[in-house]
C-alpha positions as CSV (number, residue, x, y, z in Angstrom):
1,M,-27.4,-6.2,-14.6
2,G,-30.9,-7.7,-14.3
3,K,-31.0,-10.7,-12.1
4,E,-27.3,-11.4,-12.3
5,A,-25.8,-12.5,-9.0
6,Y,-22.7,-10.3,-9.2
7,D,-21.6,-7.1,-7.5
8,C,-21.0,-3.6,-9.0
9,P,-19.3,-1.8,-7.4
10,T,-17.0,-4.8,-6.9
11,M,-16.7,-6.2,-3.3
12,P,-15.2,-5.2,-1.0
13,F,-13.4,-2.1,-2.0
14,G,-15.2,-0.9,-5.2
15,G,-16.8,2.5,-5.4
16,G,-18.0,5.2,-7.8
17,D,-15.0,4.6,-10.1
18,D,-16.5,1.2,-11.0
19,Y,-19.1,2.7,-13.4
20,T,-19.5,5.6,-15.8
21,F,-21.9,6.9,-18.4
22,S,-20.8,8.0,-21.9
23,P,-21.1,11.8,-22.4
24,D,-24.2,11.4,-24.6
25,G,-25.9,9.1,-22.1
26,S,-26.2,6.2,-24.5
27,K,-23.9,3.7,-22.8
28,L,-23.0,2.6,-19.3
29,V,-19.7,1.0,-18.6
30,Y,-19.3,-0.9,-15.4
31,V,-16.6,-3.1,-13.6
32,C,-17.6,-6.6,-12.6
33,K,-16.1,-10.0,-11.7
34,K,-18.6,-12.4,-13.2
35,K,-17.3,-15.6,-11.6
36,E,-18.7,-17.9,-9.0
37,G,-17.4,-20.2,-6.2
38,K,-13.7,-21.2,-6.4
39,E,-13.1,-19.1,-9.5
40,Y,-14.2,-16.0,-7.7
41,A,-11.9,-16.7,-4.8
42,V,-8.8,-17.4,-6.8
43,S,-9.1,-14.8,-9.6
44,T,-8.6,-11.0,-9.9
45,N,-10.0,-10.9,-13.4
46,T,-12.5,-8.1,-13.4
47,D,-13.9,-7.0,-16.8
48,L,-15.5,-3.9,-18.2
49,Y,-19.0,-4.4,-19.5
50,V,-20.6,-1.9,-21.9
51,Y,-24.3,-1.7,-21.6
52,D,-26.2,-0.1,-24.5
53,I,-29.1,1.6,-22.9
54,A,-31.4,1.8,-26.0
55,A,-30.7,-1.7,-27.2
56,G,-30.5,-3.3,-23.7
57,T,-27.4,-5.3,-24.8
58,T,-24.2,-6.0,-22.9
59,Q,-20.7,-6.5,-24.3
60,N,-17.6,-7.7,-22.4
61,F,-15.2,-5.0,-23.5
62,T,-12.1,-6.6,-22.0
63,E,-12.5,-10.2,-22.8
64,G,-9.1,-11.9,-22.9
65,M,-7.5,-9.3,-20.6
66,M,-6.9,-11.5,-17.6
67,G,-6.1,-9.2,-14.6
68,Y,-7.9,-6.3,-12.9
69,D,-9.6,-3.9,-15.3
70,T,-10.9,-0.8,-13.4
71,H,-11.6,2.9,-13.5
72,P,-13.3,3.2,-16.9
73,T,-13.4,6.9,-18.0
74,F,-14.7,8.3,-21.2
75,S,-12.9,11.2,-23.0
76,N,-14.8,14.5,-22.9
77,D,-16.0,14.1,-26.5
78,G,-17.0,10.4,-25.9
79,T,-14.8,9.1,-28.8
80,K,-12.4,7.2,-26.5
81,L,-12.5,5.1,-23.3
82,A,-9.6,4.8,-21.0
83,W,-9.1,2.5,-18.0
84,L,-6.5,0.9,-15.7
85,S,-5.5,-2.6,-16.5
86,M,-3.3,-5.3,-14.9
87,A,-2.1,-8.1,-17.2
88,R,-1.9,-11.1,-14.9
89,D,-4.8,-13.0,-13.3
90,G,-4.3,-13.5,-9.5
91,Y,-1.7,-10.8,-9.0
92,E,-3.4,-7.9,-7.2
93,S,-0.2,-5.8,-7.1
94,D,0.6,-6.1,-10.8
95,K,1.7,-3.1,-12.8
96,N,-1.3,-0.8,-13.5
97,D,-1.3,0.4,-17.1
98,I,-3.5,2.9,-18.8
99,V,-5.3,1.4,-21.8
100,V,-7.2,3.6,-24.3
101,Y,-9.8,2.4,-26.8
102,D,-10.5,4.7,-29.8
103,F,-14.1,4.1,-30.9
104,T,-13.5,5.8,-34.3
105,A,-10.3,3.9,-35.2
106,Q,-11.4,0.8,-33.3
107,T,-8.0,0.5,-31.7
108,K,-7.1,-0.6,-28.2
109,T,-3.7,0.7,-27.0
110,N,-1.8,0.2,-23.8
111,I,-0.1,3.6,-23.6
112,T,2.1,2.9,-20.5
113,K,3.2,-0.6,-21.5
114,D,6.9,0.5,-21.8
115,W,6.9,2.8,-18.8
116,D,8.6,1.2,-15.8
117,N,6.1,2.3,-13.2
118,T,2.5,1.8,-12.1
119,V,-0.4,4.2,-12.3
120,D,-2.7,5.0,-9.4
121,G,-5.4,7.1,-10.9
122,F,-6.0,9.4,-13.9
123,I,-8.3,11.9,-15.6
124,W,-8.7,13.1,-19.2
125,G,-7.4,16.6,-20.0
126,E,-9.8,19.3,-20.9
127,K,-9.3,18.9,-24.7
128,D,-8.6,15.1,-24.6
129,R,-5.0,15.7,-25.7
130,N,-3.6,14.8,-22.3
131,I,-4.1,12.3,-19.6
132,F,-3.1,13.5,-16.1
133,F,-2.4,10.8,-13.5
134,V,-1.0,10.0,-10.1
135,A,2.0,7.7,-9.7
136,G,4.8,7.0,-7.3
137,K,8.3,8.2,-7.6
138,D,10.9,7.3,-5.0
139,A,8.5,6.8,-2.1
140,T,6.4,9.9,-3.0
141,Y,3.3,10.3,-5.1
142,Q,3.3,13.0,-7.8
143,L,1.1,14.3,-10.6
144,W,2.1,13.4,-14.1
145,D,1.2,14.6,-17.6
146,Y,1.0,12.2,-20.6
147,K,0.7,14.1,-23.9
148,L,-1.2,11.9,-26.4
149,G,-0.3,11.7,-30.0
150,K,-2.7,12.7,-32.8
151,K,-3.5,9.1,-33.0
152,V,-3.5,7.2,-29.7
153,V,-1.4,4.3,-31.3
154,D,1.4,6.9,-31.9
155,T,1.7,7.9,-28.2
156,K,5.2,7.5,-26.9
157,V,6.4,7.0,-23.3
158,A,8.9,9.8,-23.9
159,D,5.8,12.2,-23.7
160,I,5.3,11.4,-20.0
161,R,6.3,14.4,-17.8
162,M,6.3,14.6,-14.0
163,I,4.5,17.9,-13.1
164,T,5.1,18.1,-9.4
165,E,8.1,17.1,-7.2
166,G,8.7,17.3,-3.5
167,V,8.4,15.3,-0.3
168,H,4.7,14.7,-0.4
169,N,1.9,12.5,-1.8
170,Y,-0.8,13.4,-4.2
171,G,-3.8,11.2,-3.7
172,S,-6.2,12.5,-6.4
173,V,-6.4,14.9,-9.3
174,A,-9.0,17.0,-11.1
175,Q,-8.7,19.7,-13.7
176,L,-9.8,23.3,-13.0
177,D,-9.0,24.7,-16.5
178,G,-6.6,24.2,-19.3
179,K,-3.7,25.5,-17.2
180,T,-4.5,24.2,-13.7
181,L,-5.0,21.0,-11.8
182,I,-6.5,20.5,-8.3
183,G,-5.1,17.7,-6.1
184,S,-5.3,16.5,-2.6
185,R,-1.8,16.5,-1.0
186,M,-0.5,15.0,2.2
187,S,2.8,14.3,3.9
188,M,4.0,12.5,7.1
189,S,3.6,15.9,8.8
190,S,0.3,17.0,7.3
191,A,-3.1,15.5,6.7
192,S,-4.7,16.0,3.2
193,E,-5.3,19.5,2.0
194,L,-6.3,20.7,-1.5
195,F,-3.6,22.3,-3.7
196,K,-3.8,24.1,-7.0
197,V,-1.0,23.1,-9.5
198,D,0.2,24.9,-12.5
199,I,0.4,22.3,-15.3
200,K,3.3,23.9,-17.1
201,K,5.4,25.2,-14.3
202,G,4.5,22.6,-11.6
203,T,4.1,25.4,-9.0
204,E,1.8,24.4,-6.1
205,T,-0.5,26.7,-4.1
206,A,-2.5,25.7,-1.1
207,L,-6.2,26.1,-1.4
208,T,-7.2,24.8,2.0
209,Q,-5.4,25.0,5.3
210,V,-8.0,23.4,7.6
211,N,-5.4,22.0,10.0
212,Q,-2.9,24.8,10.1
213,P,-4.1,26.2,13.5
214,I,-3.4,22.8,15.0
215,Y,0.0,22.5,13.4
216,D,0.9,26.0,14.6
217,S,0.4,24.9,18.2
218,I,2.6,21.7,18.1
219,E,6.2,20.8,17.3
220,M,7.0,18.5,14.4
221,G,10.0,16.2,14.1
222,K,12.4,16.3,11.2
223,V,11.8,13.8,8.4
224,E,15.0,12.7,6.7
225,K,15.6,10.6,3.6
226,R,18.5,8.1,3.7
227,M,19.8,5.7,1.2
228,V,21.0,2.5,3.0
229,P,23.1,-0.2,1.4
230,T,21.4,-3.6,1.3
231,S,23.0,-7.0,1.8
232,D,22.9,-7.8,-1.9
233,G,24.7,-4.6,-3.0
234,K,21.7,-2.4,-3.8
235,E,20.3,0.6,-1.9
236,E,16.9,1.2,-0.2
237,L,15.3,4.5,0.6
238,V,14.7,4.8,4.4
239,W,12.7,7.6,6.0
240,V,14.0,8.5,9.5
241,I,11.7,10.6,11.6
242,Y,13.3,12.4,14.6
243,P,11.6,13.5,17.9
244,P,10.7,17.2,18.0
245,N,13.6,19.3,19.4
246,F,15.9,16.5,18.7
247,D,19.2,16.6,20.6
248,P,22.0,14.6,18.9
249,N,23.9,14.4,22.3
250,K,21.1,12.4,23.9
251,K,20.3,8.7,23.3
252,Y,16.8,7.8,22.0
253,P,14.9,4.5,21.7
254,A,14.1,3.6,18.0
255,L,11.3,1.8,16.2
256,L,11.7,-0.2,13.1
257,Y,8.4,0.2,11.1
258,C,7.5,-2.8,8.9
259,Q,5.1,-1.9,6.1
260,G,2.0,-4.0,5.2
261,G,0.7,-4.7,1.8
262,P,3.1,-6.3,1.2
263,Q,3.3,-4.1,-1.9
264,S,2.3,-0.6,-0.7
265,A,5.0,2.1,-0.5
266,V,6.3,3.6,2.7
267,S,5.6,7.0,1.1
268,Q,4.7,10.4,2.5
269,F,1.3,9.1,3.8
270,F,-0.4,10.6,6.8
271,S,-2.1,7.9,8.9
272,F,-4.4,8.4,11.9
273,R,-3.0,5.2,13.4
274,W,0.5,4.5,12.1
275,N,1.4,8.1,12.6
276,F,5.2,8.6,12.5
277,Q,5.1,12.1,13.9
278,L,3.1,11.0,16.9
279,M,5.6,8.2,17.5
280,A,8.4,10.7,17.3
281,A,6.6,13.1,19.6
282,N,6.5,10.2,22.2
283,G,10.3,10.2,22.2
284,Y,11.1,7.6,19.5
285,I,13.3,7.8,16.4
286,V,11.3,6.0,13.7
287,V,13.0,4.0,11.0
288,A,10.7,3.4,8.0
289,P,12.4,1.4,5.2
290,N,11.2,0.9,1.6
291,R,12.3,-2.7,1.6
292,R,12.0,-5.1,-1.3
293,G,8.5,-5.4,-2.7
294,L,7.4,-1.7,-2.5
295,P,6.3,0.4,-5.5
296,S,7.7,3.6,-6.9
297,F,11.2,2.2,-7.5
298,G,10.4,0.3,-10.8
299,T,8.5,-2.9,-11.4
300,K,11.4,-5.3,-10.5
301,W,11.9,-3.9,-7.0
302,N,8.1,-4.2,-6.5
303,E,7.9,-7.8,-7.7
304,D,11.0,-9.1,-5.9
305,I,9.0,-9.9,-2.8
306,S,6.7,-12.5,-4.4
307,G,7.7,-15.9,-3.2
308,D,10.4,-14.4,-1.0
309,W,8.5,-13.0,2.0
310,G,10.9,-14.1,4.7
311,G,14.1,-13.7,2.6
312,Q,15.6,-10.5,1.2
313,P,12.8,-8.2,2.6
314,M,13.9,-9.3,6.2
315,R,17.5,-8.6,5.3
316,D,16.5,-5.2,4.0
317,Y,14.7,-4.5,7.3
318,L,17.8,-5.4,9.3
319,A,20.1,-3.4,7.1
320,A,17.9,-0.3,7.8
321,I,17.8,-0.6,11.5
322,D,21.5,-1.5,11.8
323,A,22.4,1.6,9.8
324,V,20.4,3.9,12.0
325,A,21.3,2.1,15.2
326,A,25.0,2.8,14.5
327,E,24.4,6.5,15.2
328,P,25.6,7.6,18.6
329,Y,22.2,9.1,19.5
330,V,20.4,5.7,19.2
331,D,20.1,3.5,22.3
332,N,20.9,0.0,21.0
333,N,19.3,-1.5,24.2
334,A,16.0,0.1,23.3
335,L,15.0,-0.9,19.8
336,G,11.5,-1.9,19.0
337,C,9.9,-3.5,15.9
338,I,6.3,-2.7,14.9
339,G,4.0,-3.4,11.9
340,A,0.6,-4.5,10.6
341,S,-0.6,-7.2,8.1
342,Y,2.6,-8.2,6.2
343,G,4.3,-5.8,8.6
344,G,2.8,-7.9,11.4
345,Y,4.1,-11.0,9.7
346,S,7.5,-9.3,9.6
347,T,7.5,-8.7,13.3
348,Y,6.7,-12.4,14.0
349,M,9.4,-13.4,11.5
350,L,12.0,-11.1,12.9
351,A,11.2,-12.2,16.4
352,G,12.7,-15.6,15.5
353,I,15.8,-14.3,13.6
354,H,16.7,-10.9,15.0
355,E,19.7,-12.2,17.0
356,G,19.0,-9.9,20.0
357,R,18.6,-6.6,18.2
358,F,15.1,-5.8,19.5
359,S,13.7,-5.3,23.0
360,A,10.0,-5.2,22.1
361,F,7.6,-6.2,19.3
362,V,4.1,-5.1,18.3
363,S,2.3,-7.1,15.7
364,H,-1.1,-5.9,14.4
365,C,-3.2,-8.4,12.4
366,G,0.0,-10.3,11.4
367,L,0.3,-13.7,9.7
368,F,1.8,-16.1,12.1
369,D,1.3,-19.6,10.7
370,M,1.2,-19.7,6.9
371,R,-0.5,-23.1,6.7
372,S,-3.5,-22.2,8.9
373,W,-3.6,-18.8,7.3
374,Y,-3.9,-20.3,3.8
375,G,-6.8,-22.4,5.0
376,T,-8.8,-19.5,6.4
377,T,-8.1,-16.3,4.4
378,E,-10.7,-15.0,2.0
379,E,-8.2,-13.6,-0.5
380,L,-6.9,-16.9,-2.1
381,F,-5.7,-15.2,-5.3
382,F,-3.3,-13.2,-3.1
383,A,-2.1,-16.3,-1.2
384,N,-1.6,-18.3,-4.4
385,W,0.4,-15.6,-6.1
386,D,2.6,-14.2,-3.3
387,L,3.2,-17.4,-1.5
388,G,3.5,-19.6,-4.6
389,G,0.5,-21.9,-4.1
390,A,-1.0,-24.2,-1.5
391,Y,0.9,-26.0,1.3
392,W,-0.2,-29.4,0.1
393,E,1.4,-29.2,-3.3
394,K,4.3,-31.6,-4.1
395,D,7.0,-29.0,-3.9
396,A,5.5,-26.8,-1.2
397,P,6.6,-23.2,-1.4
398,K,9.2,-21.8,1.1
399,A,6.4,-19.8,2.6
400,Y,5.3,-22.8,4.6
401,T,8.7,-23.8,5.8
402,E,11.7,-21.5,5.7
403,F,9.6,-18.3,5.5
404,N,6.9,-19.4,8.1
405,P,7.2,-17.3,11.4
406,S,5.7,-20.2,13.4
407,S,8.8,-22.3,12.4
408,Y,11.0,-20.0,14.5
409,V,8.8,-19.5,17.5
410,Q,11.2,-21.6,19.6
411,N,13.7,-18.8,19.2
412,W,11.3,-16.1,20.6
413,D,12.8,-14.4,23.7
414,T,11.5,-10.8,23.4
415,P,8.3,-9.1,24.8
416,M,5.5,-9.4,22.2
417,M,2.3,-7.4,21.9
418,V,-0.4,-8.8,19.6
419,I,-3.3,-6.8,18.3
420,H,-6.2,-8.3,16.2
421,G,-9.7,-7.6,15.1
422,G,-12.5,-10.1,15.4
423,K,-13.9,-9.4,11.9
424,D,-10.6,-9.7,10.1
425,F,-11.2,-12.1,7.2
426,R,-8.0,-11.2,5.4
427,V,-5.9,-12.4,8.3
428,P,-8.3,-14.2,10.7
429,E,-8.1,-13.7,14.4
430,G,-6.7,-17.1,15.0
431,Q,-3.3,-15.9,13.7
432,G,-3.0,-13.4,16.5
433,M,-4.3,-15.9,19.1
434,Q,-1.8,-18.5,18.0
435,A,1.1,-16.1,18.3
436,F,0.0,-14.8,21.7
437,Q,-0.4,-18.3,23.1
438,A,3.0,-19.3,21.8
439,A,4.6,-16.4,23.5
440,K,2.6,-16.9,26.7
441,L,3.4,-20.7,27.0
442,Q,7.1,-19.9,26.6
443,G,7.0,-17.4,29.5
444,I,7.6,-14.4,27.2
445,P,6.1,-11.2,28.4
446,S,3.1,-10.7,26.2
447,R,-0.2,-8.8,25.8
448,F,-3.2,-9.5,23.5
449,L,-5.3,-6.5,22.5
450,Y,-8.6,-7.6,20.9
451,F,-11.2,-5.6,19.0
452,P,-14.2,-7.9,18.4
453,E,-16.0,-5.5,16.1
454,E,-13.0,-4.4,14.0
455,G,-11.7,-6.0,10.8
456,H,-8.2,-5.7,9.2
457,W,-8.1,-2.1,10.2
458,V,-9.1,-0.2,13.4
459,L,-11.7,2.2,12.0
460,S,-13.8,3.6,14.9
461,P,-12.3,6.7,16.7
462,Q,-12.8,5.3,20.2
463,N,-11.0,2.1,19.4
464,G,-8.3,4.1,17.7
465,M,-7.8,6.0,21.0
466,I,-7.5,2.7,22.9
467,W,-5.1,1.4,20.3
468,H,-2.8,4.3,20.7
469,T,-2.9,4.2,24.5
470,E,-2.0,0.5,24.7
471,F,0.5,0.8,21.8
472,F,2.6,3.4,23.6
473,R,2.1,1.9,27.0
474,W,3.6,-1.3,25.8
475,L,6.6,0.3,24.0
476,D,7.3,2.6,27.0
477,E,7.2,-0.3,29.4
478,W,10.0,-2.1,27.5
479,L,12.0,0.6,25.7
480,K,12.1,3.4,28.3
481,K,13.3,1.5,31.4
C-alpha cells in the first residue's frame, strides 16, 4: 500500500479475513475503503484490491460494486476468487452474497443473488466443487453446502443444501477432509465448542467439551421456541427461557429482552454479559423476541425496520411480552424491560409508550435523543440509512419526531437504570447522561452506571462482574418486592 493513508485491515472491526495471498504467491488481495473525510464517514463501499507482487501494480477488482466487499478467498487451485458482497452503499446490514470470479473464463458471478438469505462466512471445498458457508435459519445459524456447476455461471440456488439443523449456532467452518467439516458451535446453554460434521449425513460429533465439568455442576433452564402473532397478522419467533427447576404453579417475574443491532438475530448465541441462562437462574423468565428487523427470516423481515425504528418493532416487542405475560405463572406486576444499543433505544422508547406494563427498565448504551445522536455518532452511513437522513432535511424522517424516545420522556413513570461507557463513539455517553437526567429531574427512581474506560461493549472481566452485580441488584429491587 506504500504511503497510502488507508487502513487494512479496515477499521474498526477488520481482521485476517481482509487479505489473502494467491496459492502460487504471485498476488495479494486486500480489502480497503480508499475514501477520505466526509466520504469515509457516510460510505460502506469497501473494495478488493489485487496487488501483483512481481509487477508492483494494483487493480481495483470490485470497481462499481458499491457496498461492502469483504472476505476474499482463493480457490485451492487459484483459478477462482470468491468474496462476500453487499450491493448498496451505506447499508451495513444489506444482504451478504457470495460472488465468484473465474480467472480462466473471466466471469464474475453472484451465486446467491436469488437466495432469500444472507451469508455470514464461507470456505472453498477440498476440490473447489463446493462452497461451504454459515447462514441463519429461523434464529439459528447452520452449516450449508453450495454445489457449484461445472461452470460457475451455471450454478443454481437449487443446489444449496442445509447440512446441519438443530437449536444451536455455528460461528465458523473449516474442512477436515472430503467428507468432514469442523465448526465452532454454541447455544444459549453452552459456550463455543468444536464439532465434527459429516457433510453428507449432517451428523455432529463433539470434539471438545472444555466446559462440560462446569455444566455438570449447575442446573440449566428450559429454552422454548414460541411463534407469537404480531399486530399486523404475521408471526414472530420468540425464545422463552425458564428458571431452573421451573414450577408452573408459582409466579415469576419476567424480562423482555430487546436486541441491539438493530439487525442481528436473537439466535442461539452464548453471551458472557447478556446471558439468558444466568438471568433465568436468578429467578426470571426471559422473553427474547425476533422482532421486525432481524435476519434469518428472509430479506424483507430483515429490512422492514429501516426507517421504522419506533413503529412495528415496538409493537412486535409488546406482542411478545403480552403473550407470555398471559400465562398464569407470570407475575404481571413484575415485568422488566432490558436491552443494549438499539435494544437500549427500545427500552427508552417503550418507557414512554408501554402503558403501565413494566415495573423496571435497564438501558445499556441506548440512543435517547436522535437529533443529538446524529450529531455525535461516528457511523454516519448507518444513521443515514436506518434513520432516513439528517434531522435538518426539509421532510425530516420520523426518527427525529414520532420515533424519538426523548419526545415521550414526559410519559416516563417507571424506575430506569442507565449504563454507558465513556469511550462509546457509536452511541456517545451523552445519550445515557441525558436519559438519566430526564428521569432524575422528574423524580423517577433511577441509577447511572458509568464505565469511563469501556466503549460500546463492556469487555474487561472485572467491569463485567460489576455490570452483573448492579444489573441484578436493580432488577431485584423493583421486580422482587
